[in-house]
N, CA and C of each residue as an Amber inpcrd file, in Angstrom:
protein
   585
   0.7240000  -0.9310000   0.0370000  -0.1780000  -0.2530000  -0.0860000
   0.7120000   1.1340000  -0.0410000   0.9810000   1.8450000  -0.6540000
   1.3570000   3.5700000  -0.9480000   1.0390000   4.3570000   0.5680000
   2.2080000   5.0220000   0.4680000   2.0240000   5.6500000   1.9360000
   1.3660000   7.1410000   1.4850000   1.1950000   7.9300000   2.4410000
   0.0540000   9.0520000   2.3650000   1.4800000  10.2410000   1.3810000
   1.1860000  11.1260000   1.4540000   2.0280000  12.2260000   0.3250000
   3.1960000  12.8750000   1.8940000   1.7680000  12.7330000   2.6710000
   2.6790000  13.6080000   4.1510000   3.9460000  12.3820000   4.7310000
   3.6340000  11.3120000   4.7870000   4.7090000  10.8130000   4.8330000
   5.7660000  10.5960000   4.1580000   5.7020000  10.3900000   2.8190000
   6.4770000  10.2870000   1.9130000   7.1620000  11.7040000   2.3780000
   7.0850000  12.8500000   2.1350000   7.5110000  14.1210000   2.7490000
   8.5760000  13.9210000   4.2440000   7.5580000  13.0630000   5.0420000
   8.3360000  13.3440000   6.0470000   9.8030000  12.9400000   6.2930000
   9.7520000  11.7520000   5.9940000  10.4240000  11.0230000   5.3080000
  11.7020000  10.8170000   4.2530000  11.5160000  12.4140000   3.5410000
  12.8360000  12.3900000   2.2940000  13.9620000  12.6740000   4.0460000
  15.1070000  12.5270000   3.1890000  16.1610000  13.0590000   4.3170000
  16.5530000  14.8900000   4.1680000  17.0270000  15.1310000   4.8040000
  17.2200000  16.4890000   4.7950000  17.8660000  17.1970000   3.5460000
  19.1430000  16.2650000   3.2570000  19.9770000  16.5430000   2.5400000
  19.2820000  16.4640000   1.5490000  18.3520000  15.9330000   0.7690000
  17.1700000  15.8290000  -0.2690000  16.7280000  17.3080000  -0.3390000
  16.0010000  17.1210000   0.6820000  15.1830000  18.4550000   0.4760000
  16.5490000  19.6710000   0.4650000  17.4470000  19.7120000   0.8420000
  18.4010000  21.1810000   0.7640000  18.5450000  20.9900000  -0.5310000
  18.7380000  19.9590000  -1.4580000  19.1250000  20.1890000  -2.5690000
  17.6990000  20.7440000  -3.4040000  16.8960000  20.2190000  -2.9080000
  15.6880000  20.4940000  -3.8720000  15.2810000  21.8820000  -3.9270000
  15.6920000  22.3690000  -2.6810000  15.3990000  23.7040000  -2.1790000
  16.3640000  24.6240000  -3.1110000  17.7820000  24.1260000  -3.0280000
  18.7650000  25.1590000  -4.0030000  18.5540000  25.0360000  -5.5050000
  18.1390000  24.1570000  -5.7540000  17.1710000  24.0040000  -7.1080000
  16.2620000  25.0180000  -7.7780000  15.2170000  24.9610000  -6.1460000
  14.2190000  25.2040000  -7.2670000  14.5710000  27.1310000  -6.5900000
  15.4380000  27.3610000  -5.4840000  15.1390000  28.9980000  -5.4340000
  16.6210000  29.4990000  -6.7450000  17.3870000  28.4040000  -7.1930000
  17.8650000  28.7710000  -8.5300000  17.2280000  29.3390000  -9.6570000
  16.1110000  28.3550000  -9.5510000  15.2230000  28.6170000 -10.6150000
  14.6130000  29.9990000 -10.8650000  13.7320000  30.2390000  -9.3240000
  13.2900000  31.2810000  -9.1530000  14.2710000  32.2290000  -9.8200000
  15.2870000  32.2470000  -8.9180000  16.0770000  33.7370000  -8.8880000
  16.8320000  34.1050000 -10.2450000  16.8300000  32.5340000 -11.0380000
  17.1360000  32.6360000 -12.3080000  16.2790000  33.7360000 -13.4290000
  14.9130000  33.2230000 -13.6320000  13.9780000  33.3990000 -13.9380000
  13.7730000  34.9000000 -13.7440000  13.8570000  35.6420000 -12.4090000
  13.9010000  36.8960000 -11.5090000  14.9500000  37.5160000 -11.9540000
  15.7460000  37.5300000 -12.7650000  16.6940000  38.0980000 -12.0470000
  18.1540000  37.9780000 -13.2390000  18.3440000  36.5800000 -13.8920000
  19.1800000  36.2000000 -14.5290000  20.3310000  36.1150000 -14.1180000
  20.9900000  35.2710000 -15.1640000  22.4400000  34.6700000 -14.5380000
  23.3920000  35.4170000 -13.9160000  23.4420000  36.8490000 -14.8460000
  24.1330000  37.7060000 -14.6410000  24.2890000  38.1600000 -13.3540000
  23.1670000  37.9440000 -12.3370000  23.0490000  39.0390000 -11.3860000
  22.8360000  38.1770000  -9.8520000  22.5360000  36.7970000  -9.9050000
  22.5870000  35.8170000  -9.1590000  24.0490000  35.1930000  -8.5700000
  24.5440000  35.6660000  -7.6160000  25.6670000  34.7740000  -6.6570000
  25.1160000  33.9510000  -6.2500000  25.8880000  33.0280000  -5.7780000
  25.8180000  31.6090000  -5.1330000  25.3270000  32.0080000  -3.6360000
  25.5130000  33.1770000  -3.0160000  25.4470000  33.7400000  -1.9070000
  23.2820000  33.7440000  -1.8770000  23.2720000  34.9430000  -3.1690000
  22.0010000  35.1670000  -3.0570000  21.1350000  33.5940000  -3.4130000
  21.5620000  32.7680000  -4.0130000  21.2160000  31.1740000  -3.7850000
  21.0250000  30.8120000  -2.5960000  22.1000000  30.6000000  -1.8840000
  21.9670000  30.1820000  -0.7910000  20.9690000  30.5130000   0.0850000
  20.5590000  31.8150000   0.3220000  19.7260000  32.9380000   0.5510000
  18.7150000  32.7660000   0.9200000  18.6540000  32.8160000  -0.6410000
  16.6820000  32.3470000  -1.0600000  16.5310000  31.1620000  -1.1210000
  17.2030000  30.1160000  -0.5310000  17.1780000  28.4670000  -0.5360000
  17.2550000  28.7680000   1.3510000  17.7970000  29.4690000   2.1290000
  17.4690000  29.3390000   3.3860000  18.6820000  28.2240000   4.0360000
  19.3060000  27.9560000   3.3240000  20.8010000  27.1010000   3.7450000
  21.9510000  28.1250000   3.7970000  23.1510000  27.1640000   4.3790000
  24.2440000  28.4370000   3.7730000  24.9260000  28.2370000   3.2290000
  25.5700000  28.8630000   2.5760000  26.3530000  28.5290000   1.5680000
  27.0040000  27.7720000   0.8490000  27.9740000  26.7880000   2.0130000
  28.7870000  25.3730000   1.6040000  27.8730000  24.4330000   1.1850000
  26.5670000  24.8340000   1.3600000  25.9590000  23.8470000   1.0700000
  25.1480000  23.3490000  -0.0750000  25.7220000  24.6440000  -1.0880000
  25.7390000  24.5920000  -2.5350000  27.1290000  23.5370000  -2.5830000
  27.9710000  23.4790000  -2.3930000  28.9080000  23.2830000  -3.0820000
  28.8860000  21.7250000  -2.6050000  27.9660000  21.0980000  -0.9860000
  28.2240000  19.6750000  -1.0400000  27.3210000  19.2150000  -1.7200000
  26.3240000  19.7950000  -2.4700000  25.5050000  19.1880000  -3.7560000
  25.5580000  19.0330000  -4.7210000  26.8640000  20.3670000  -5.0830000
  26.9870000  20.2380000  -6.6280000  28.3780000  21.1870000  -6.9660000
  28.9830000  20.2840000  -7.2690000  30.7940000  20.3010000  -7.5050000
  31.2300000  21.7930000  -8.2820000  29.9060000  22.8660000  -8.9420000
  30.3840000  23.8770000  -9.0160000  28.6910000  24.7570000  -9.7770000
  29.3770000  25.5630000  -9.8390000  27.6630000  26.7010000 -11.0820000
  27.3140000  25.6380000 -11.9680000  27.9990000  24.9280000 -12.6830000
  28.0070000  24.3860000 -14.1160000  26.6320000  23.2270000 -13.6540000
  26.9100000  22.5740000 -12.5300000  26.5490000  21.2830000 -11.9790000
  25.3070000  21.9460000 -11.4700000  25.1970000  22.6330000 -10.9660000
  23.4380000  23.0430000 -10.2260000  23.0690000  24.2040000 -11.6170000
  23.2130000  24.2300000 -12.5610000  22.4210000  24.9070000 -13.3980000
  22.1530000  23.3240000 -14.4550000  22.5970000  22.8110000 -14.7160000
  22.7210000  21.6560000 -15.3690000  21.0450000  20.6770000 -14.3430000
  21.5390000  20.9070000 -13.2390000  20.6320000  20.0440000 -12.5340000
  19.1810000  21.0220000 -11.7920000  19.2680000  21.9220000 -12.4670000
  18.0880000  23.0020000 -12.5670000  17.8980000  22.4940000 -13.8320000
  17.8560000  22.5600000 -15.2020000  17.5930000  21.9450000 -16.3600000
  17.1210000  20.8260000 -16.2410000  17.6360000  19.7280000 -15.5590000
  16.8310000  18.4670000 -15.5940000  15.4860000  18.5470000 -14.5090000
  15.6000000  19.8160000 -13.9370000  14.3730000  19.7220000 -13.0010000
  13.2170000  20.1170000 -13.7280000  13.2240000  21.3830000 -14.6820000
  12.3940000  21.9240000 -15.3570000  12.0550000  20.6750000 -16.5960000
  12.8920000  20.0000000 -16.8610000  11.8830000  19.0440000 -17.9150000
  10.5490000  18.2230000 -17.6680000  10.1540000  18.4440000 -16.6450000
   9.0120000  18.6030000 -16.8180000   8.1780000  16.6150000 -17.1500000
   7.1830000  16.4620000 -17.8290000   7.0430000  14.9480000 -18.2500000
   7.6290000  14.7630000 -19.7890000   8.4630000  15.9740000 -19.7870000
   8.9750000  15.6340000 -21.1680000   9.7350000  14.4350000 -21.5490000
  10.4000000  13.8130000 -20.5300000  11.1620000  12.4840000 -20.8880000
  10.6090000  11.1190000 -21.0090000   9.4860000  11.3430000 -20.1090000
   8.1470000  10.4700000 -20.1990000   7.3790000  10.2220000 -21.7280000
   6.8180000  11.5090000 -21.9330000   6.0870000  11.9040000 -23.1320000
   7.0130000  10.9690000 -24.1190000   8.4970000  11.3990000 -24.6880000
   9.6760000  10.8640000 -25.3880000   9.3900000   9.2490000 -25.1970000
   9.8790000   8.9990000 -24.2260000  10.0000000   7.6010000 -23.8000000
   8.8220000   6.8110000 -24.0070000   7.3200000   7.4600000 -24.0720000
   6.4850000   6.3810000 -24.2550000   6.1850000   6.7790000 -25.9130000
   6.7830000   7.3160000 -26.7720000   6.0230000   7.7350000 -27.7700000
   6.0790000   6.2370000 -28.7040000   7.3090000   5.5210000 -28.8580000
   7.4350000   4.6400000 -29.6690000   6.2660000   3.6070000 -29.4720000
   5.6320000   3.4680000 -27.8650000   3.9770000   2.7720000 -28.0290000
   2.8640000   3.5110000 -28.6010000   3.2610000   3.9960000 -28.8330000
   1.8270000   5.4730000 -29.5240000   1.9420000   4.8350000 -31.1890000
   3.0930000   4.4230000 -31.9950000   2.8300000   4.0490000 -33.2770000
   1.9350000   3.4910000 -33.5200000   1.2040000   4.0110000 -34.4150000
  -0.2740000   3.4030000 -34.9680000  -1.5520000   3.5190000 -33.9710000
  -1.2420000   4.3120000 -32.8750000  -2.4300000   4.5480000 -32.3890000
  -2.6500000   5.6600000 -32.4300000  -4.2470000   6.1020000 -32.3480000
  -4.0420000   7.5940000 -32.4780000  -4.0670000   8.1150000 -33.8440000
  -4.1130000   9.5330000 -33.7590000  -3.7480000   9.5730000 -34.7880000
  -1.8900000  10.1930000 -35.0050000  -1.4080000  10.2070000 -35.9780000
  -0.0100000  10.7700000 -35.6650000  -0.5860000  12.4470000 -35.5080000
  -0.8800000  12.9290000 -36.0090000  -1.3680000  14.6400000 -35.0970000
  -1.5740000  14.5660000 -34.0200000  -2.4000000  13.8870000 -33.2490000
  -2.5770000  13.6390000 -32.0250000  -1.1960000  13.1750000 -30.8750000
  -0.4390000  12.2930000 -31.3410000   0.6940000  12.1230000 -31.0170000
   1.7150000  13.3450000 -31.4240000   2.0630000  13.3840000 -32.0710000
   2.6970000  14.7630000 -32.0600000   2.5900000  16.0220000 -31.3510000
   0.9590000  16.2510000 -31.3350000   0.4570000  17.3570000 -30.5790000
   0.9370000  17.3750000 -29.5130000   1.0670000  16.0010000 -28.2640000
   1.4310000  15.5430000 -27.3510000   3.3010000  15.8470000 -27.0010000
   3.1820000  15.7090000 -28.1260000   5.2650000  15.8490000 -28.1790000
   5.3230000  17.4210000 -27.5430000   4.9680000  18.1610000 -29.0340000
   5.0450000  19.4470000 -29.1840000   4.6510000  19.9720000 -27.9830000
   3.7580000  19.8310000 -27.2890000   3.1320000  20.5660000 -26.2040000
   3.8140000  20.7430000 -24.7770000   4.0040000  19.1720000 -24.9950000
   5.4010000  18.6240000 -23.9290000   6.9930000  19.5580000 -23.7270000
   6.8360000  19.4330000 -25.2380000   8.1210000  20.0170000 -25.8370000
   8.3240000  21.8160000 -25.2320000   6.8360000  21.9840000 -25.7980000
   6.9880000  23.3130000 -25.7400000   6.6220000  24.0540000 -24.0840000
   6.1530000  23.2060000 -22.9970000   6.1240000  23.2190000 -21.7740000
   7.8560000  23.8270000 -21.2510000   8.2340000  22.5360000 -21.9410000
   9.9020000  22.7780000 -21.1670000  10.8580000  23.7210000 -22.0840000
  10.0300000  23.9270000 -22.8440000  11.2930000  24.8360000 -23.6150000
  10.9580000  26.3320000 -22.7280000   9.7690000  26.6770000 -22.6820000
   9.0630000  27.7980000 -21.8090000   9.9780000  27.6530000 -20.6030000
  10.2330000  27.0040000 -19.8900000  10.7250000  27.1120000 -18.3300000
  11.7060000  27.6040000 -18.4230000  12.9970000  26.9270000 -19.7560000
  14.2810000  27.1300000 -19.4690000  14.7820000  27.8310000 -20.6190000
  14.0320000  28.6040000 -21.7800000  14.2810000  29.7900000 -21.9720000
  15.0760000  30.8820000 -21.6210000  14.5980000  31.0320000 -20.2630000
  15.0800000  32.5850000 -19.7550000  16.9420000  32.0060000 -19.1170000
  16.9060000  30.8110000 -18.9570000  18.1940000  30.3850000 -18.1260000
  19.0350000  29.8630000 -19.4990000  18.2450000  29.3470000 -20.5210000
  19.2310000  29.1530000 -21.8440000  19.9050000  30.8780000 -22.0730000
  19.2920000  31.4320000 -22.4060000  19.2600000  33.0740000 -23.0280000
  20.5920000  33.5950000 -21.9020000  20.9320000  32.9520000 -20.7000000
  21.2590000  34.2120000 -19.9680000  22.3510000  33.0660000 -19.7430000
  22.5940000  32.3620000 -20.0530000  24.0060000  31.0430000 -20.4550000
  25.5650000  31.9430000 -21.4220000  24.4210000  32.8800000 -21.9130000
  25.3600000  33.0750000 -23.5660000  26.0100000  34.5980000 -22.6950000
  25.4870000  34.7930000 -21.3310000  26.4060000  36.1920000 -20.8510000
  28.0210000  35.8400000 -20.3250000  27.8680000  34.4220000 -20.0180000
  28.6420000  33.6160000 -19.3090000  29.3830000  32.5200000 -20.3290000
  30.3280000  33.1880000 -21.2420000  30.7450000  31.8710000 -22.0980000
  31.8430000  30.3670000 -21.5830000  32.3030000  31.1300000 -20.2680000
  33.1650000  30.0100000 -19.3350000  31.7860000  28.8800000 -19.1870000
  30.8780000  29.5700000 -18.2990000  29.9440000  28.6740000 -17.3580000
  28.9780000  27.8530000 -18.7350000  29.0740000  28.3710000 -19.9100000
  28.0870000  27.8300000 -21.2840000  28.8610000  26.7240000 -21.7130000
  30.4510000  26.8630000 -21.5690000  31.3110000  25.6050000 -22.4370000
  30.7460000  24.6200000 -21.3640000  31.2770000  25.1410000 -20.0960000
  31.0790000  23.6710000 -18.7100000  29.7160000  23.3330000 -18.9400000
  28.6540000  24.0590000 -19.1170000  27.4660000  23.3890000 -19.1470000
  27.4580000  22.5540000 -20.7550000  27.3060000  22.8110000 -21.5070000
  27.4580000  21.6720000 -22.6590000  28.3980000  20.6820000 -22.5530000
  29.2630000  21.0090000 -22.0230000  30.4110000  19.7890000 -22.2410000
  29.7760000  18.7600000 -21.1460000  29.3790000  18.5520000 -19.9010000
  28.5800000  18.3010000 -19.3450000  27.6430000  17.7120000 -19.6760000
  26.4150000  17.8790000 -20.5850000  25.5820000  17.8090000 -20.8670000
  26.4340000  16.7350000 -22.8350000  27.3150000  17.0620000 -23.1600000
  27.8780000  15.9480000 -23.8650000  27.8850000  14.8590000 -23.3860000
  28.3790000  14.7350000 -22.0110000  29.3310000  13.8060000 -21.6600000
  28.3270000  13.2050000 -20.7440000  26.9800000  13.2590000 -20.7520000
  25.8240000  12.9040000 -20.0870000  25.1840000  12.4200000 -21.6910000
  25.0120000  12.8120000 -22.5740000  24.1610000  12.0210000 -23.8840000
  23.1160000  13.0380000 -23.6780000  23.2320000  14.3230000 -23.6430000
  21.5900000  14.6970000 -23.7560000  21.7070000  16.4520000 -24.3240000
  20.7230000  16.1680000 -25.0000000  20.0750000  17.5820000 -25.6350000
  19.2780000  17.1470000 -26.7800000  18.9140000  18.3850000 -27.6930000
  18.2630000  18.2170000 -28.6190000  18.7390000  16.7330000 -29.5810000
  19.9560000  16.4390000 -29.8160000  20.0360000  15.3510000 -30.7980000
  19.2050000  14.1200000 -30.3540000  19.0120000  13.7720000 -29.3310000
  18.5470000  12.5540000 -28.7800000  16.9610000  12.5840000 -28.8030000
  16.6600000  13.8400000 -28.7390000  15.0490000  14.0430000 -28.9810000
  14.6770000  13.7380000 -29.9540000  15.5060000  14.2390000 -31.5410000
  15.0050000  14.5990000 -32.3160000  14.7550000  12.9610000 -33.4780000
  16.1680000  12.4370000 -32.7660000  16.1840000  10.1520000 -32.8420000
  14.7810000  10.2500000 -32.7710000  14.5970000  10.3970000 -31.7030000
  13.2950000   9.2670000 -30.7550000  12.0350000  10.0070000 -32.1140000
  11.5990000  10.7490000 -31.9740000  10.2490000  11.9350000 -33.0430000
  10.5780000  11.2160000 -34.3300000  11.9630000  11.7590000 -34.7580000
  12.5400000  10.2910000 -36.0740000  11.7830000   9.4630000 -36.0540000
  12.4280000   8.4070000 -35.4660000  12.0830000   7.0540000 -35.1970000
  10.3960000   7.0660000 -35.4800000  10.0000000   7.2480000 -34.1890000
   8.7630000   7.4370000 -34.8970000   7.8940000   7.8870000 -36.0880000
   8.0930000   8.7920000 -36.6220000   7.6840000   8.9520000 -38.0540000
   8.2990000   8.3300000 -38.7620000   9.1770000   7.6330000 -39.1840000
  10.0460000   6.4230000 -39.7840000   8.5040000   5.3780000 -39.8760000
   8.3580000   5.3300000 -38.3920000   7.6350000   3.3430000 -37.5930000
   6.3410000   3.7800000 -38.5420000   5.7500000   5.5800000 -38.5440000
   4.1440000   5.4400000 -39.1450000   4.5050000   5.3260000 -40.0140000
   5.6150000   6.3700000 -41.5720000   5.7050000   5.9430000 -42.6290000
   5.5140000   4.6190000 -43.1030000   6.1220000   3.4000000 -42.1960000
   6.4330000   2.1610000 -42.8860000   4.4480000   1.9490000 -42.5660000
   3.3030000   2.4830000 -41.5970000   2.2880000   1.9940000 -41.8880000
   1.7830000   2.2490000 -42.2610000   1.8850000   3.1230000 -43.3960000
   1.1340000   4.2920000 -44.2730000   0.4280000   5.4370000 -43.9440000
   0.9840000   5.9490000 -42.6190000   0.3860000   6.7140000 -42.0090000
   0.9280000   8.3910000 -42.0890000   2.7380000   8.4850000 -42.5700000
   2.8260000   9.5970000 -43.2490000   3.1700000   9.2440000 -44.1230000
   3.0900000  11.0410000 -44.7570000   3.8300000  10.4480000 -46.7750000
   4.7830000   9.9420000 -46.5450000   4.8980000   9.3360000 -47.4240000
   6.8300000   8.7940000 -47.7510000   7.6840000   9.6660000 -48.8020000
   6.8790000  10.7080000 -49.1590000   8.1690000  11.7950000 -48.4840000
   8.6090000  12.9420000 -48.1040000   7.7390000  12.6600000 -46.9200000
   8.0500000  13.2540000 -45.5150000   9.5950000  12.5550000 -44.8680000
  10.6710000  14.0730000 -44.3400000  11.8320000  13.5870000 -43.7900000
  11.7880000  13.8770000 -42.5610000  11.9210000  12.5310000 -41.8220000
  11.6660000  12.7650000 -40.1890000  12.4210000  13.1300000 -39.5450000
  13.9320000  13.3900000 -39.9690000  14.7280000  13.9520000 -39.1040000
  14.0880000  15.5480000 -39.1230000  13.9780000  15.9490000 -40.2540000
  13.7200000  16.9070000 -40.7610000  12.7470000  17.5270000 -39.9030000
  11.3830000  17.0790000 -40.3410000  10.3200000  17.1540000 -39.4820000
   9.9810000  17.3500000 -37.7630000  10.9960000  16.3510000 -37.5350000
  11.5260000  16.1070000 -35.8450000  12.4330000  17.7460000 -35.3470000
  13.2310000  18.2540000 -36.5990000  13.8450000  19.4380000 -36.1530000
  13.0940000  20.4830000 -36.0510000  12.0580000  20.7830000 -37.5290000
  11.8780000  21.9330000 -37.4220000  10.4810000  21.5350000 -35.8890000
   9.9570000  20.2850000 -35.4020000   9.0840000  20.5310000 -34.3520000
   9.7040000  21.0350000 -33.3880000  10.8970000  20.9410000 -33.0690000
  11.4730000  21.4850000 -31.9350000  11.6700000  22.6090000 -31.8470000
  12.4620000  23.0340000 -33.7090000  12.7770000  24.5930000 -33.8210000
  11.8930000  25.7950000 -33.3810000  10.7720000  25.1520000 -33.8370000
   9.4120000  26.0290000 -33.8110000   9.0540000  26.3140000 -32.1350000
   8.9130000  25.1050000 -31.4930000   8.9780000  24.5490000 -29.6980000
   9.5980000  25.7570000 -29.2850000  11.0590000  25.9870000 -29.6350000
  12.2930000  26.3930000 -28.6760000  12.0210000  28.1040000 -29.1780000
  11.4980000  28.2620000 -30.9470000  11.6050000  29.5300000 -30.5560000
  10.2860000  30.3410000 -30.2430000   9.1430000  29.5840000 -30.3050000
   7.8950000  30.0170000 -29.7190000   8.1270000  30.6880000 -28.1310000
   8.7760000  29.5870000 -27.6760000   9.2210000  29.9700000 -26.0550000
  10.1990000  31.1520000 -25.8500000  10.7180000  31.5240000 -26.7310000
  12.0160000  32.2460000 -26.9260000  10.7930000  33.9390000 -27.0950000
   9.9780000  33.5500000 -28.3750000   8.8460000  34.3970000 -28.5270000
   8.3120000  35.2140000 -27.4790000   7.9300000  34.5340000 -27.1290000
   6.8280000  34.5080000 -25.9110000   7.7240000  35.2300000 -24.8890000
   8.8490000  34.5300000 -24.1430000   9.3360000  35.3620000 -23.5570000
   9.7610000  36.9790000 -23.9560000  10.3650000  37.0600000 -24.9470000
  10.9680000  38.4420000 -25.5070000   9.4240000  39.2710000 -25.4600000
   8.7500000  38.8340000 -26.1190000   8.2180000  39.7280000 -26.6710000
   6.8650000  39.9450000 -25.4860000   6.3500000  39.0530000 -24.8860000
   4.7710000  38.9440000 -24.2120000   5.3400000  39.2110000 -22.2680000
   6.8720000  38.8520000 -22.1590000   7.3440000  38.6880000 -20.6490000
   6.9010000  37.0250000 -20.3640000   6.9970000  36.3630000 -21.3070000
   6.9430000  34.7370000 -20.0620000   5.7720000  34.5900000 -20.1750000
   4.4330000  35.5550000 -20.6630000   2.9380000  35.5640000 -19.4530000
   2.4230000  34.2040000 -20.8490000   2.4540000  34.2160000 -22.0310000
   1.9650000  33.1940000 -22.9110000   1.9830000  31.6590000 -22.1590000
   3.1250000  30.7700000 -22.3200000   3.3250000  29.5890000 -21.8760000
   2.8140000  28.7370000 -22.3500000   1.4660000  28.7550000 -23.0800000
   0.6400000  28.2700000 -23.9710000   0.7650000  27.8020000 -25.2200000
   1.0690000  25.9700000 -25.4340000   1.6730000  26.1220000 -26.5260000
   0.6890000  26.2500000 -28.0440000   1.3610000  26.9830000 -29.2950000
   0.5790000  27.2860000 -30.3230000   0.4030000  26.0530000 -31.0480000
  -0.7990000  25.4400000 -30.9270000  -0.5010000  24.0080000 -31.8090000
  -1.9750000  24.3590000 -32.8460000
């Protein structure tokens, strides 16, 4: 039998709670102030922990940033992982719309962070290298979507002339561009996928 949520939360280790507080505080500060204005002291203060706790949980600022990105993924990994199970199910449009909505939600959450990374080229390079080491990034996402589209082509549900990799790349590009546009022109208030 599953334990009530309150019992699960109460049984969490203080270290996990502290790490979660640091990630959430970092997300909030980066969204409101941007990377250039946020110090580790600011993050620790917002999380209500000692500054040393940050380095206990994260080797450096790049590890913290990567943890924030992973925290912002939401249901996107689950949606992608379930995509092969949707081959031949529902409609292709319905299946891709679900992927696009989840991708947009993730892109919308992380667009301010990604943009602010360009202000610190050293930190950007470190985060980029860490992502490459962990096989993270859009190439993996594109390959999952493209594989789904190829399978649907074999079933005759996608036109043979469609190029799955191009369709997948365009889906993700539109999602990210829409998230950036929403933040830049509308202050991030939209937050709804334009399908």
